[in-house]
C-alpha angles and dihedrals in degrees: 000000000000127000113248116248102217106065101353089229100119149020128252120214112232093213105045098017092227119148120230129189126210099209133040117247097186106075097194093063096054114117114268099019094114090052091050091051091052093046093050091049091053090049091056102258116149127236095256093045091050092048093048094046095048093038094235134120124280091234090055090055092048092047091050092049095046099045096075089051093053098048 
């Protein structure tokens, strides 16, 4: 593995030339975020408050809350 030169955010495999990153940059896809959204909703937190606290988008919070109602 070799560090990439552009942004120094990942590693490039010498064999397959794929780039891997060590940390997530997209907060909404981290494990456990959907559970936290649901928990905060049950505790009375609003959509904007939840989005601000978890550092994710408002639409992501709304989508996560509405999906169980649709299915």
